[in-house]
N, C-alpha and C positions, 0 to 999 in steps of 0.2 A: 401588705396590709394595712395602706396609705391610700389604694387606688380608691376603696367605698367611701373614705373620707373625704380626698378631693372631688369628686364625682360630686358628690352631695352639695360640698362649698359652691360648685361652681352654676349648682342649679337653686343653690339658694342664698348667693351673696357675690361679694364682686372682689373674684380674684385676678387679682393684676399681676400677678407672675409669679411662673412655680418655679421653688430652689431645689435639684434635687443631685444627688451627684453625680459626678459624668459618667460619662459616656463607658462604658469595656471596650476592651482591646476587644477584636475579631474574633467568632467562634471560628470551630471548624470548618465552615463552607464558606469563610472573609466574611460573615455579616459582622456589624457594626452591634453590640448590645445595648439598647437603651435601658435607661431605668423605667419603670411600668408609668411610672406616673409623667415621666416626661412625655412618654405614646398617648396620655390623657391631655395633655397641656397641649401637646400639637393638633390633635382629633379636634375641640375647643378654640383654635389658636393664641392661646395664652401664649406672654412672653416666659422663655426658659431662662434659668441663669444656671450655670451647672459649675462652680468654680470649683477647686481642685482642694483649696483649705476655706471655707466660710472664714476664719481668723483672722485668716490675712486677707481678703478679698471681699466687703461687706458693703464698700459705697454704692455700688450699683443695689443692691438694695432699698437702701436707704435713698439715694434717688427717687426710688417710687412714691415713697408719700405713706408707708403702709400704717392703716389707724388698728391693726392688730396683724400677729403675726403668728399661724398657729404650725409648728412642726411634727412629725407624726413619721417615725421610721425613719428620720433621719441620718443619727450614726456618728454626727461631726459636732463637737462643744461650739457651744454661740457666745461671739462677744461680745461682749456690756454692749457695745454700740449700738447693737442689735436688740437684745435685749430692753436696754432703757431708750428705744425710741418713738415705739409706737401709742399713741394715746390711749388704746385699752390690752395693751399689755402684749405679750411676747407666751402663750401658751403650749402646751402639749400635751398629747393624744397619746397615752400611754398602756401596756398591754401587761399589767399587773395590778393587785391593789397594794399601791405604796406605800408602805415603805420599802415591803419585799420586792426582792428580784428588781432593780435599778438597773439598768443597761440593759447589755443586748440579750436576746433569747429569755426572756422572760416568760415565756409559753412554754418551752423545753424547759425550763428548771422547774417551774410547776410537775408538769410531769413527770418528770423524772423523780422527785421528791415526795413524789405520790400526793401531795396535794387534795382532797376535796374539792377546794373551790378558788379560783380567781377572779380574775375582773379586771377594769377598765378606769385607770385616774388621768382626770384632766387638772393639769397642773398648772401653776406658773414654771416659766423656765426660767433658770438660776447657771451661774458660770457652772455648776459644778453639775455633774449629769445625773438627772431624775432624780435633782434633789430640792425642786421647790415644793411651794405653801400648794396643798391639797385644795382644788376647789372643787369639782365634786369626783364622785366612785359609783358605780356599781356595778354587784354582783352575781355570779354565776358557777353555779355545780362544773365542778369537771367530771363527766361522765365516765362509767366503766369503759362505755366505747368510745370515747375520745379519744384521737390523736392528736401531735402538730398540727394535721391541715384539715381537722375538722373544728378545732380549740380555736383555730387561728380564724377563720372566715366567719367565726360565730362571735370571737370577739371584736372583730374588724367591725361587722356590721354594729355590734354594741357600743363601741365607739366611735362611732357614724353618729349614728343618733342619741350618745350623751353629750357630747358636741354640740349638737345642733340646739338640743335643751338648752346647753350651759351658758353659748354665747351670745343670749341676749338680756341675761343675768350678770353677765361679766360687764356690758354696755352699759346695763343701768344702776350698776354697780351696786347689785343686790348679792354680793356675796359674802362671805365668812371666811376664808380661806386658812385652813390647820396645818403648823409646822408640821411639819412629819418627825416621827419619835426616832433619832439617829440609834437609837439601842435595841429596833426592832428591823435595821437593814441586814 
């Protein structure tokens, strides 16, 4: 989900570090399995950081002095020290129309629950998972022909475009974040 986002960020901004999950143990062929975003970072020679827990090992991120931090499909709680650091904030790309389907597997849940539409949310990162103020959203119908794979790919591309359209507004301060309605979670 995060690979198209990262590739477009590399093409359009100055990505100074990629933080991702640690490598996985070897597969049955004896090969170490890298996170997909690590493969992209290696291709573009971008420094990589893979802490087991970002909550306890965040200093290396701050040493890079990022102006903005963007998370996408990261799956760990981000500590306050990171959230509060960047000049333009810490934002997240999420594969649902928040506040619906916070957390993991939002695409799966939308399909399993028979939803007619889903979408992408760009939000401010907070200490609580996927609970930040909504900066921008875009929706898409869930077609009868959709499955997790087709919807995943479409949402990833939509999230990439929405993020790139939203970043200039964040930098210019031309945003009006909306608090999520906790009753709709």
